[in-house]
Biopython code that builds the backbone (N, CA, C, O; Angstrom):
import numpy as np
from Bio.PDB.StructureBuilder import StructureBuilder

atoms = [
    (1, "MET", "N", (80.437, 126.805, 124.805)),
    (1, "MET", "CA", (81.397, 126.829, 125.963)),
    (1, "MET", "C", (82.960, 126.843, 125.369)),
    (1, "MET", "O", (83.609, 125.802, 125.271)),
    (2, "ILE", "N", (83.435, 128.039, 125.020)),
    (2, "ILE", "CA", (84.800, 128.139, 124.533)),
    (2, "ILE", "C", (85.865, 127.301, 125.291)),
    (2, "ILE", "O", (85.785, 127.239, 126.518)),
    (3, "GLY", "N", (86.793, 126.696, 124.673)),
    (3, "GLY", "CA", (87.832, 125.981, 125.413)),
    (3, "GLY", "C", (87.434, 124.577, 125.851)),
    (3, "GLY", "O", (88.287, 123.848, 126.358)),
    (4, "ARG", "N", (86.187, 124.163, 125.684)),
    (4, "ARG", "CA", (85.761, 122.874, 126.147)),
    (4, "ARG", "C", (85.775, 121.884, 125.034)),
    (4, "ARG", "O", (85.399, 122.273, 123.928)),
    (5, "ARG", "N", (86.153, 120.687, 125.188)),
    (5, "ARG", "CA", (86.035, 119.768, 124.076)),
    (5, "ARG", "C", (85.780, 118.254, 124.813)),
    (5, "ARG", "O", (86.170, 117.900, 125.925)),
    (6, "THR", "N", (85.108, 117.597, 123.963)),
    (6, "THR", "CA", (85.060, 116.209, 124.514)),
    (6, "THR", "C", (86.137, 115.341, 124.207)),
    (6, "THR", "O", (86.530, 115.136, 123.059)),
    (7, "ILE", "N", (86.670, 114.773, 125.346)),
    (7, "ILE", "CA", (87.935, 114.016, 125.267)),
    (7, "ILE", "C", (87.496, 112.600, 125.094)),
    (7, "ILE", "O", (88.034, 111.876, 124.256)),
    (8, "ASP", "N", (86.442, 112.151, 125.938)),
    (8, "ASP", "CA", (86.111, 110.670, 125.918)),
    (8, "ASP", "C", (84.490, 110.455, 126.221)),
    (8, "ASP", "O", (83.902, 111.134, 127.062)),
    (9, "VAL", "N", (83.964, 109.613, 125.574)),
    (9, "VAL", "CA", (82.651, 109.286, 125.660)),
    (9, "VAL", "C", (82.444, 107.726, 126.022)),
    (9, "VAL", "O", (82.812, 106.804, 125.294)),
    (10, "LYS", "N", (81.755, 107.573, 127.340)),
    (10, "LYS", "CA", (81.637, 106.202, 127.627)),
    (10, "LYS", "C", (80.536, 106.245, 128.539)),
    (10, "LYS", "O", (80.287, 107.311, 129.102)),
    (11, "GLU", "N", (79.791, 105.149, 128.778)),
    (11, "GLU", "CA", (78.772, 104.908, 129.601)),
    (11, "GLU", "C", (79.271, 104.855, 131.012)),
    (11, "GLU", "O", (80.357, 104.310, 131.210)),
    (12, "VAL", "N", (78.513, 105.426, 132.144)),
    (12, "VAL", "CA", (79.021, 105.394, 133.455)),
    (12, "VAL", "C", (77.847, 105.074, 134.289)),
    (12, "VAL", "O", (76.772, 105.534, 133.905)),
    (13, "PRO", "N", (77.866, 104.410, 135.295)),
    (13, "PRO", "CA", (76.837, 104.254, 136.361)),
    (13, "PRO", "C", (76.527, 105.589, 137.039)),
    (13, "PRO", "O", (77.261, 106.576, 136.979)),
    (14, "LEU", "N", (75.334, 105.515, 137.705)),
    (14, "LEU", "CA", (74.799, 106.852, 138.366)),
    (14, "LEU", "C", (75.684, 107.207, 139.470)),
    (14, "LEU", "O", (75.922, 108.366, 139.809)),
    (15, "ALA", "N", (76.198, 106.074, 140.058)),
    (15, "ALA", "CA", (77.201, 106.269, 141.262)),
    (15, "ALA", "C", (78.409, 107.101, 140.801)),
    (15, "ALA", "O", (78.877, 107.905, 141.607)),
    (16, "ASP", "N", (78.935, 106.990, 139.632)),
    (16, "ASP", "CA", (80.033, 107.861, 139.128)),
    (16, "ASP", "C", (79.581, 109.000, 138.725)),
    (16, "ASP", "O", (80.318, 109.969, 138.903)),
    (17, "VAL", "N", (78.331, 109.199, 138.111)),
    (17, "VAL", "CA", (77.691, 110.534, 137.727)),
    (17, "VAL", "C", (77.500, 111.457, 138.965)),
    (17, "VAL", "O", (77.623, 112.681, 138.916)),
    (18, "LYS", "N", (77.144, 110.653, 140.225)),
    (18, "LYS", "CA", (77.047, 111.526, 141.504)),
    (18, "LYS", "C", (78.343, 111.923, 141.921)),
    (18, "LYS", "O", (78.449, 113.021, 142.468)),
    (19, "GLU", "N", (79.393, 111.182, 141.748)),
    (19, "GLU", "CA", (80.772, 111.511, 142.237)),
    (19, "GLU", "C", (81.281, 112.699, 141.495)),
    (19, "GLU", "O", (81.791, 113.679, 142.038)),
    (20, "ILE", "N", (81.093, 112.527, 140.121)),
    (20, "ILE", "CA", (81.543, 113.628, 139.372)),
    (20, "ILE", "C", (81.007, 114.923, 139.595)),
    (20, "ILE", "O", (81.713, 115.927, 139.692)),
    (21, "LEU", "N", (79.656, 114.914, 139.684)),
    (21, "LEU", "CA", (78.970, 116.181, 140.041)),
    (21, "LEU", "C", (79.112, 116.850, 141.266)),
    (21, "LEU", "O", (78.874, 118.047, 141.428)),
    (22, "GLU", "N", (79.566, 115.940, 142.269)),
    (22, "GLU", "CA", (79.832, 116.498, 143.739)),
    (22, "GLU", "C", (81.301, 116.995, 143.715)),
    (22, "GLU", "O", (81.687, 117.621, 144.702)),
    (23, "MET", "N", (82.186, 116.772, 142.656)),
    (23, "MET", "CA", (83.578, 117.357, 142.776)),
    (23, "MET", "C", (83.323, 118.864, 142.804)),
    (23, "MET", "O", (82.435, 119.442, 142.177)),
    (24, "PRO", "N", (84.281, 119.454, 143.669)),
    (24, "PRO", "CA", (84.413, 120.930, 143.713)),
    (24, "PRO", "C", (84.771, 121.507, 142.227)),
    (24, "PRO", "O", (85.561, 120.976, 141.446)),
    (25, "SER", "N", (84.109, 122.573, 142.023)),
    (25, "SER", "CA", (84.351, 123.281, 140.672)),
    (25, "SER", "C", (84.384, 124.749, 140.838)),
    (25, "SER", "O", (83.622, 125.257, 141.660)),
    (26, "ASP", "N", (85.248, 125.539, 140.091)),
    (26, "ASP", "CA", (85.054, 126.961, 140.081)),
    (26, "ASP", "C", (83.756, 127.407, 139.448)),
    (26, "ASP", "O", (83.283, 128.506, 139.738)),
    (27, "MET", "N", (83.175, 126.606, 138.607)),
    (27, "MET", "CA", (81.892, 127.065, 138.025)),
    (27, "MET", "C", (80.780, 126.694, 138.805)),
    (27, "MET", "O", (80.808, 125.667, 139.484)),
    (28, "GLU", "N", (79.707, 127.519, 138.762)),
    (28, "GLU", "CA", (78.511, 127.204, 139.485)),
    (28, "GLU", "C", (77.738, 126.258, 138.752)),
    (28, "GLU", "O", (77.662, 126.347, 137.526)),
    (29, "ALA", "N", (77.197, 125.423, 139.347)),
    (29, "ALA", "CA", (76.355, 124.176, 138.694)),
    (29, "ALA", "C", (75.305, 124.792, 138.088)),
    (29, "ALA", "O", (74.795, 125.736, 138.690)),
    (30, "GLY", "N", (74.779, 124.401, 136.814)),
    (30, "GLY", "CA", (73.688, 124.936, 136.213)),
    (30, "GLY", "C", (72.526, 124.028, 136.741)),
    (30, "GLY", "O", (72.599, 123.156, 137.607)),
    (31, "PHE", "N", (71.235, 124.510, 135.883)),
    (31, "PHE", "CA", (69.987, 123.793, 136.425)),
    (31, "PHE", "C", (70.096, 122.153, 136.127)),
    (31, "PHE", "O", (69.668, 121.335, 136.941)),
    (32, "GLU", "N", (70.664, 121.805, 134.976)),
    (32, "GLU", "CA", (70.726, 120.532, 134.567)),
    (32, "GLU", "C", (71.574, 119.612, 135.371)),
    (32, "GLU", "O", (71.346, 118.434, 135.644)),
    (33, "GLN", "N", (72.696, 120.424, 135.736)),
    (33, "GLN", "CA", (73.810, 119.555, 136.821)),
    (33, "GLN", "C", (72.999, 119.424, 138.132)),
    (33, "GLN", "O", (72.904, 118.302, 138.629)),
    (34, "THR", "N", (72.524, 120.274, 138.613)),
    (34, "THR", "CA", (71.700, 120.231, 140.006)),
    (34, "THR", "C", (70.587, 119.197, 139.920)),
    (34, "THR", "O", (70.479, 118.384, 140.838)),
    (35, "LYS", "N", (69.784, 119.168, 138.924)),
    (35, "LYS", "CA", (68.760, 118.227, 138.777)),
    (35, "LYS", "C", (69.371, 116.689, 138.631)),
    (35, "LYS", "O", (68.963, 115.721, 139.274)),
    (36, "THR", "N", (70.352, 116.677, 137.725)),
    (36, "THR", "CA", (70.989, 115.403, 137.650)),
    (36, "THR", "C", (71.831, 114.893, 139.044)),
    (36, "THR", "O", (71.818, 113.733, 139.454)),
    (37, "LEU", "N", (72.451, 115.849, 139.578)),
    (37, "LEU", "CA", (72.885, 115.459, 140.898)),
    (37, "LEU", "C", (71.756, 114.982, 141.917)),
    (37, "LEU", "O", (71.975, 113.970, 142.584)),
    (38, "ASP", "N", (70.847, 115.509, 142.026)),
    (38, "ASP", "CA", (69.540, 115.201, 142.829)),
    (38, "ASP", "C", (69.045, 113.744, 142.447)),
    (38, "ASP", "O", (68.883, 112.864, 143.292)),
    (39, "TYR", "N", (68.838, 113.588, 141.193)),
    (39, "TYR", "CA", (68.465, 112.413, 140.750)),
    (39, "TYR", "C", (69.368, 111.233, 140.995)),
    (39, "TYR", "O", (68.944, 110.135, 141.354)),
    (40, "SER", "N", (70.667, 111.524, 140.778)),
    (40, "SER", "CA", (71.697, 110.379, 141.041)),
    (40, "SER", "C", (71.706, 110.075, 142.527)),
    (40, "SER", "O", (71.904, 108.914, 142.884)),
    (41, "LYS", "N", (71.520, 110.960, 143.349)),
    (41, "LYS", "CA", (71.449, 110.732, 144.813)),
    (41, "LYS", "C", (70.316, 109.993, 145.358)),
    (41, "LYS", "O", (70.435, 109.307, 146.374)),
    (42, "LYS", "N", (69.187, 110.114, 144.696)),
    (42, "LYS", "CA", (68.006, 109.290, 145.100)),
    (42, "LYS", "C", (67.871, 108.041, 144.382)),
    (42, "LYS", "O", (67.124, 107.190, 144.864)),
    (43, "VAL", "N", (68.522, 107.789, 143.232)),
    (43, "VAL", "CA", (68.453, 106.621, 142.356)),
    (43, "VAL", "C", (69.634, 105.740, 142.466)),
    (43, "VAL", "O", (69.393, 104.536, 142.372)),
    (44, "ALA", "N", (70.767, 106.071, 142.632)),
    (44, "ALA", "CA", (71.951, 105.383, 142.677)),
    (44, "ALA", "C", (71.655, 104.321, 143.917)),
    (44, "ALA", "O", (71.188, 104.664, 145.003)),
    (45, "LYS", "N", (72.001, 103.017, 143.561)),
    (45, "LYS", "CA", (71.785, 101.903, 144.690)),
    (45, "LYS", "C", (73.100, 101.390, 145.151)),
    (45, "LYS", "O", (73.212, 100.768, 146.207)),
    (46, "LEU", "N", (74.050, 101.639, 144.395)),
    (46, "LEU", "CA", (75.366, 101.110, 144.709)),
    (46, "LEU", "C", (76.477, 102.260, 144.605)),
    (46, "LEU", "O", (76.373, 103.183, 143.797)),
    (47, "ASP", "N", (77.518, 102.127, 145.471)),
    (47, "ASP", "CA", (78.509, 102.994, 145.328)),
    (47, "ASP", "C", (79.476, 102.668, 144.104)),
    (47, "ASP", "O", (79.494, 101.557, 143.574)),
    (48, "LYS", "N", (80.281, 103.738, 143.699)),
    (48, "LYS", "CA", (81.041, 103.645, 142.634)),
    (48, "LYS", "C", (81.737, 102.279, 142.252)),
    (48, "LYS", "O", (81.632, 101.676, 141.185)),
    (49, "LYS", "N", (82.544, 101.894, 143.478)),
    (49, "LYS", "CA", (83.373, 100.685, 143.142)),
    (49, "LYS", "C", (82.532, 99.403, 142.959)),
    (49, "LYS", "O", (82.832, 98.628, 142.050)),
    (50, "LYS", "N", (81.548, 99.158, 143.738)),
    (50, "LYS", "CA", (80.457, 98.138, 143.463)),
    (50, "LYS", "C", (79.889, 98.129, 142.328)),
    (50, "LYS", "O", (79.658, 97.077, 141.732)),
    (51, "ALA", "N", (79.568, 99.355, 141.847)),
    (51, "ALA", "CA", (78.812, 99.409, 140.413)),
    (51, "ALA", "C", (79.759, 98.986, 139.382)),
    (51, "ALA", "O", (79.295, 98.314, 138.461)),
    (52, "TYR", "N", (81.023, 99.267, 139.379)),
    (52, "TYR", "CA", (81.922, 98.892, 138.327)),
    (52, "TYR", "C", (82.253, 97.305, 138.481)),
    (52, "TYR", "O", (82.508, 96.623, 137.489)),
    (53, "GLU", "N", (82.232, 96.815, 139.683)),
    (53, "GLU", "CA", (82.543, 95.438, 139.949)),
    (53, "GLU", "C", (81.196, 94.530, 139.239)),
    (53, "GLU", "O", (81.333, 93.505, 138.571)),
    (54, "LEU", "N", (80.119, 95.083, 139.517)),
    (54, "LEU", "CA", (78.949, 94.534, 138.837)),
    (54, "LEU", "C", (78.956, 94.686, 137.409)),
    (54, "LEU", "O", (78.554, 93.748, 136.721)),
    (55, "ILE", "N", (79.355, 95.731, 136.886)),
    (55, "ILE", "CA", (79.269, 95.853, 135.484)),
    (55, "ILE", "C", (80.224, 94.845, 134.806)),
    (55, "ILE", "O", (79.883, 94.103, 133.884)),
    (56, "ASP", "N", (81.530, 94.898, 135.390)),
    (56, "ASP", "CA", (82.500, 93.874, 134.944)),
    (56, "ASP", "C", (82.071, 92.471, 134.939)),
    (56, "ASP", "O", (82.384, 91.721, 134.014)),
    (57, "GLU", "N", (81.272, 92.038, 136.071)),
    (57, "GLU", "CA", (80.906, 90.775, 136.188)),
    (57, "GLU", "C", (79.898, 90.373, 135.173)),
    (57, "GLU", "O", (79.994, 89.350, 134.496)),
    (58, "LEU", "N", (78.819, 91.327, 135.097)),
    (58, "LEU", "CA", (77.698, 90.975, 134.200)),
    (58, "LEU", "C", (78.453, 90.876, 132.754)),
    (58, "LEU", "O", (78.152, 89.912, 132.051)),
    (59, "MET", "N", (79.276, 91.676, 132.338)),
    (59, "MET", "CA", (79.791, 91.427, 130.975)),
    (59, "MET", "C", (80.711, 90.196, 130.908)),
    (59, "MET", "O", (80.793, 89.671, 129.797)),
    (60, "ALA", "N", (81.307, 89.734, 131.755)),
    (60, "ALA", "CA", (82.135, 88.542, 131.793)),
    (60, "ALA", "C", (81.052, 87.182, 131.824)),
    (60, "ALA", "O", (81.355, 86.156, 131.216)),
    (61, "ALA", "N", (79.908, 87.281, 132.511)),
    (61, "ALA", "CA", (79.092, 86.157, 132.630)),
    (61, "ALA", "C", (78.279, 85.956, 131.693)),
    (61, "ALA", "O", (77.954, 84.777, 131.551)),
    (62, "VAL", "N", (77.728, 86.864, 130.836)),
    (62, "VAL", "CA", (76.913, 86.849, 129.820)),
    (62, "VAL", "C", (77.408, 87.530, 128.483)),
    (62, "VAL", "O", (77.324, 88.757, 128.421)),
    (63, "ALA", "N", (77.853, 86.919, 127.547)),
    (63, "ALA", "CA", (78.414, 87.417, 126.288)),
    (63, "ALA", "C", (77.592, 88.512, 125.635)),
    (63, "ALA", "O", (78.122, 89.508, 125.142)),
    (64, "LYS", "N", (76.381, 88.318, 125.645)),
    (64, "LYS", "CA", (75.355, 89.102, 124.909)),
    (64, "LYS", "C", (75.322, 90.452, 125.525)),
    (64, "LYS", "O", (74.791, 91.357, 124.882)),
    (65, "ILE", "N", (75.842, 90.702, 126.733)),
    (65, "ILE", "CA", (75.618, 91.911, 127.471)),
    (65, "ILE", "C", (76.823, 93.114, 127.081)),
    (65, "ILE", "O", (77.981, 92.915, 127.447)),
    (66, "ASN", "N", (76.552, 94.048, 126.509)),
    (66, "ASN", "CA", (77.648, 94.973, 126.325)),
    (66, "ASN", "C", (77.789, 96.062, 127.321)),
    (66, "ASN", "O", (76.912, 96.128, 128.182)),
    (67, "ARG", "N", (78.784, 96.954, 127.338)),
    (67, "ARG", "CA", (78.947, 97.722, 128.412)),
    (67, "ARG", "C", (77.503, 98.640, 128.821)),
    (67, "ARG", "O", (77.020, 98.699, 129.952)),
    (68, "ALA", "N", (77.016, 99.265, 127.697)),
    (68, "ALA", "CA", (75.795, 100.084, 127.896)),
    (68, "ALA", "C", (74.707, 99.349, 128.689)),
    (68, "ALA", "O", (74.250, 99.923, 129.677)),
    (69, "LYS", "N", (74.259, 98.164, 128.362)),
    (69, "LYS", "CA", (73.424, 97.403, 129.047)),
    (69, "LYS", "C", (73.751, 96.980, 130.511)),
    (69, "LYS", "O", (72.938, 97.016, 131.436)),
    (70, "ALA", "N", (75.054, 96.574, 130.600)),
    (70, "ALA", "CA", (75.509, 96.322, 131.933)),
    (70, "ALA", "C", (75.523, 97.464, 132.837)),
    (70, "ALA", "O", (75.384, 97.230, 134.038)),
    (71, "VAL", "N", (75.676, 98.708, 132.428)),
    (71, "VAL", "CA", (75.596, 100.055, 133.174)),
    (71, "VAL", "C", (74.148, 100.171, 133.599)),
    (71, "VAL", "O", (73.814, 100.458, 134.749)),
    (72, "LYS", "N", (73.259, 99.918, 132.550)),
    (72, "LYS", "CA", (71.860, 100.179, 132.844)),
    (72, "LYS", "C", (71.427, 99.088, 133.906)),
    (72, "LYS", "O", (70.735, 99.352, 134.890)),
    (73, "LEU", "N", (71.891, 97.891, 133.609)),
    (73, "LEU", "CA", (71.445, 96.964, 134.745)),
    (73, "LEU", "C", (71.995, 97.223, 136.142)),
    (73, "LEU", "O", (71.349, 96.921, 137.145)),
    (74, "ALA", "N", (73.276, 97.822, 136.191)),
    (74, "ALA", "CA", (73.746, 98.291, 137.438)),
    (74, "ALA", "C", (72.889, 99.337, 138.044)),
    (74, "ALA", "O", (72.577, 99.293, 139.234)),
    (75, "ASP", "N", (72.481, 100.341, 137.187)),
    (75, "ASP", "CA", (71.684, 101.262, 137.630)),
    (75, "ASP", "C", (70.254, 100.878, 138.299)),
    (75, "ASP", "O", (69.779, 101.318, 139.347)),
    (76, "LEU", "N", (69.728, 99.976, 137.435)),
    (76, "LEU", "CA", (68.337, 99.627, 137.752)),
    (76, "LEU", "C", (68.205, 98.511, 138.851)),
    (76, "LEU", "O", (67.159, 98.408, 139.492)),
    (77, "MET", "N", (69.104, 97.810, 139.029)),
    (77, "MET", "CA", (69.237, 96.630, 139.776)),
    (77, "MET", "C", (67.834, 95.628, 139.776)),
    (77, "MET", "O", (67.130, 95.378, 140.754)),
    (78, "PRO", "N", (67.668, 95.173, 138.475)),
    (78, "PRO", "CA", (66.259, 94.439, 138.413)),
    (78, "PRO", "C", (66.322, 93.099, 139.422)),
    (78, "PRO", "O", (67.314, 92.414, 139.671)),
    (79, "LYS", "N", (65.017, 92.947, 139.901)),
    (79, "LYS", "CA", (64.837, 91.645, 140.697)),
    (79, "LYS", "C", (63.962, 90.705, 140.187)),
    (79, "LYS", "O", (63.810, 89.626, 140.761)),
    (80, "THR", "N", (63.214, 91.065, 138.912)),
    (80, "THR", "CA", (62.551, 89.873, 138.317)),
    (80, "THR", "C", (62.903, 89.737, 136.689)),
    (80, "THR", "O", (63.559, 90.590, 136.092)),
    (81, "PRO", "N", (62.427, 88.671, 136.138)),
    (81, "PRO", "CA", (62.937, 88.634, 134.638)),
    (81, "PRO", "C", (62.007, 89.882, 133.957)),
    (81, "PRO", "O", (62.493, 90.548, 133.043)),
    (82, "ASP", "N", (60.784, 90.127, 134.409)),
    (82, "ASP", "CA", (60.029, 91.262, 133.739)),
    (82, "ASP", "C", (60.756, 92.523, 133.790)),
    (82, "ASP", "O", (60.471, 93.430, 133.008)),
    (83, "GLU", "N", (61.688, 92.639, 134.672)),
    (83, "GLU", "CA", (62.438, 93.958, 134.668)),
    (83, "GLU", "C", (63.682, 94.051, 134.009)),
    (83, "GLU", "O", (64.319, 95.094, 133.861)),
    (84, "VAL", "N", (64.080, 92.680, 133.530)),
    (84, "VAL", "CA", (65.311, 92.456, 132.637)),
    (84, "VAL", "C", (64.871, 92.645, 131.148)),
    (84, "VAL", "O", (65.607, 93.251, 130.370)),
    (85, "ALA", "N", (63.780, 92.172, 130.790)),
    (85, "ALA", "CA", (63.349, 92.061, 129.364)),
    (85, "ALA", "C", (63.203, 93.359, 128.610)),
    (85, "ALA", "O", (63.649, 93.516, 127.473)),
    (86, "PRO", "N", (62.618, 94.195, 129.232)),
    (86, "PRO", "CA", (62.532, 95.604, 128.505)),
    (86, "PRO", "C", (63.832, 96.189, 128.084)),
    (86, "PRO", "O", (63.922, 96.890, 127.076)),
    (87, "LEU", "N", (64.903, 95.884, 128.904)),
    (87, "LEU", "CA", (66.387, 96.433, 128.421)),
    (87, "LEU", "C", (66.701, 95.886, 126.993)),
    (87, "LEU", "O", (67.416, 96.541, 126.234)),
    (88, "PHE", "N", (66.208, 94.777, 126.655)),
    (88, "PHE", "CA", (66.543, 94.099, 125.509)),
    (88, "PHE", "C", (65.622, 94.039, 124.366)),
    (88, "PHE", "O", (65.783, 93.324, 123.377)),
    (89, "ALA", "N", (64.514, 94.952, 124.606)),
    (89, "ALA", "CA", (63.397, 94.773, 123.494)),
    (89, "ALA", "C", (63.810, 95.314, 122.234)),
    (89, "ALA", "O", (63.262, 94.891, 121.216)),
    (90, "LYS", "N", (64.739, 96.230, 122.157)),
    (90, "LYS", "CA", (65.055, 96.883, 120.807)),
    (90, "LYS", "C", (66.215, 96.027, 120.150)),
    (90, "LYS", "O", (66.665, 96.284, 119.033)),
    (91, "GLU", "N", (66.647, 95.003, 120.933)),
    (91, "GLU", "CA", (67.736, 94.194, 120.410)),
    (91, "GLU", "C", (67.363, 93.324, 119.286)),
    (91, "GLU", "O", (66.160, 93.122, 119.126)),
    (92, "THR", "N", (68.236, 92.754, 118.450)),
    (92, "THR", "CA", (67.951, 91.669, 117.465)),
    (92, "THR", "C", (67.916, 90.233, 118.157)),
    (92, "THR", "O", (67.642, 89.212, 117.526)),
    (93, "PHE", "N", (68.189, 90.253, 119.376)),
    (93, "PHE", "CA", (68.341, 89.009, 120.101)),
    (93, "PHE", "C", (67.522, 89.111, 121.338)),
    (93, "PHE", "O", (67.117, 90.197, 121.752)),
    (94, "ALA", "N", (67.260, 87.894, 121.971)),
    (94, "ALA", "CA", (66.822, 87.926, 123.349)),
    (94, "ALA", "C", (67.711, 87.145, 124.209)),
    (94, "ALA", "O", (68.435, 86.290, 123.698)),
    (95, "LEU", "N", (67.724, 87.395, 125.670)),
    (95, "LEU", "CA", (68.550, 86.656, 126.640)),
    (95, "LEU", "C", (67.521, 85.267, 126.877)),
    (95, "LEU", "O", (66.296, 85.238, 126.986)),
    (96, "THR", "N", (68.434, 84.242, 126.908)),
    (96, "THR", "CA", (67.735, 83.090, 127.281)),
    (96, "THR", "C", (67.343, 83.082, 128.823)),
    (96, "THR", "O", (67.867, 83.841, 129.638)),
    (97, "GLU", "N", (66.430, 82.206, 129.119)),
    (97, "GLU", "CA", (65.950, 82.100, 130.574)),
    (97, "GLU", "C", (67.194, 81.971, 131.460)),
    (97, "GLU", "O", (67.375, 82.656, 132.467)),
    (98, "ASP", "N", (68.058, 81.008, 130.989)),
    (98, "ASP", "CA", (69.394, 80.874, 131.768)),
    (98, "ASP", "C", (70.150, 82.178, 131.957)),
    (98, "ASP", "O", (70.677, 82.511, 133.018)),
    (99, "GLU", "N", (70.157, 82.953, 130.725)),
    (99, "GLU", "CA", (70.947, 84.079, 130.949)),
    (99, "GLU", "C", (70.366, 85.315, 131.853)),
    (99, "GLU", "O", (70.952, 86.164, 132.524)),
    (100, "VAL", "N", (69.124, 85.098, 131.626)),
    (100, "VAL", "CA", (68.309, 86.266, 132.679)),
    (100, "VAL", "C", (68.496, 85.702, 134.099)),
    (100, "VAL", "O", (68.642, 86.510, 135.015)),
    (101, "SER", "N", (68.502, 84.519, 134.331)),
    (101, "SER", "CA", (68.643, 83.894, 135.682)),
    (101, "SER", "C", (69.989, 84.149, 136.143)),
    (101, "SER", "O", (70.188, 84.396, 137.333)),
    (102, "LYS", "N", (71.021, 84.107, 135.219)),
    (102, "LYS", "CA", (72.411, 84.470, 135.708)),
    (102, "LYS", "C", (72.533, 85.997, 136.055)),
    (102, "LYS", "O", (73.119, 86.387, 137.065)),
    (103, "VAL", "N", (71.958, 86.803, 135.175)),
    (103, "VAL", "CA", (71.907, 88.462, 135.547)),
    (103, "VAL", "C", (71.283, 88.671, 136.723)),
    (103, "VAL", "O", (71.797, 89.504, 137.470)),
    (104, "LEU", "N", (70.076, 87.995, 137.152)),
    (104, "LEU", "CA", (69.309, 88.222, 138.330)),
    (104, "LEU", "C", (70.265, 87.778, 139.441)),
    (104, "LEU", "O", (70.370, 88.462, 140.459)),
    (105, "GLU", "N", (70.938, 86.691, 139.277)),
    (105, "GLU", "CA", (71.747, 86.130, 140.364)),
    (105, "GLU", "C", (72.832, 86.915, 140.768)),
    (105, "GLU", "O", (73.206, 87.002, 141.937)),
    (106, "ILE", "N", (73.322, 87.464, 139.854)),
    (106, "ILE", "CA", (74.823, 88.464, 139.841)),
    (106, "ILE", "C", (74.141, 89.672, 140.577)),
    (106, "ILE", "O", (74.535, 90.032, 141.686)),
    (107, "VAL", "N", (73.204, 90.225, 139.984)),
    (107, "VAL", "CA", (72.455, 91.525, 140.439)),
    (107, "VAL", "C", (72.110, 91.459, 142.005)),
    (107, "VAL", "O", (72.295, 92.364, 142.819)),
    (108, "GLY", "N", (71.548, 90.137, 142.254)),
    (108, "GLY", "CA", (71.086, 89.806, 143.717)),
    (108, "GLY", "C", (72.080, 89.797, 144.648)),
    (108, "GLY", "O", (71.876, 90.125, 145.817)),
    (109, "LYS", "N", (73.443, 89.348, 144.109)),
    (109, "LYS", "CA", (74.569, 89.343, 145.014)),
    (109, "LYS", "C", (74.985, 90.612, 145.336)),
    (109, "LYS", "O", (75.480, 90.769, 146.452)),
    (110, "TYR", "N", (74.882, 91.623, 144.536)),
    (110, "TYR", "CA", (75.338, 92.898, 144.889)),
    (110, "TYR", "C", (74.215, 93.796, 145.476)),
    (110, "TYR", "O", (74.496, 94.856, 146.035)),
    (111, "ALA", "N", (72.876, 93.332, 145.334)),
    (111, "ALA", "CA", (71.888, 94.154, 146.093)),
    (111, "ALA", "C", (71.806, 93.905, 147.580)),
    (111, "ALA", "O", (71.328, 94.705, 148.385)),
    (112, "LYS", "N", (72.351, 92.639, 147.891)),
    (112, "LYS", "CA", (72.491, 92.143, 149.263)),
    (112, "LYS", "C", (73.464, 92.818, 150.091)),
    (112, "LYS", "O", (73.326, 93.053, 151.291)),
    (113, "ALA", "N", (74.599, 93.155, 149.269)),
    (113, "ALA", "CA", (75.740, 93.664, 149.865)),
    (113, "ALA", "C", (75.695, 95.178, 150.546)),
    (113, "ALA", "O", (76.701, 95.645, 151.080)),
]
sb = StructureBuilder()
sb.init_structure("model")
sb.init_model(0)
sb.init_chain("A")
sb.init_seg("    ")
for serial, (resi, resn, name, xyz) in enumerate(atoms, 1):
    if name == "N":
        sb.init_residue(resn, " ", resi, " ")
    sb.init_atom(name, np.array(xyz, "f"), 0.0, 1.0, " ", f" {name:<3s}", serial, name[0])
structure = sb.get_structure()
């Protein structure tokens, strides 16, 4: 792709991916973009604003959660501790039961909204 370059790289929730891919463009969407848009429409559980609010709240409430993990939690919206644990399986630390409870409490608040 001549003339295209990466300006910024950051993790974004599926709601943001969906919004980006739905933007009008003078280029025809390719196979990957079409499949990604379909996936984001089916899987995104929050709108963009609520997803970013959840991400910010998770990072503020639990110091061990970085942006990438917060985005993944916002996309998956776990309901049980067993759904939270795999996200931290490759880390050198584990969340305490209190931290997992706090994560589930925050996610639950957004799931009801």
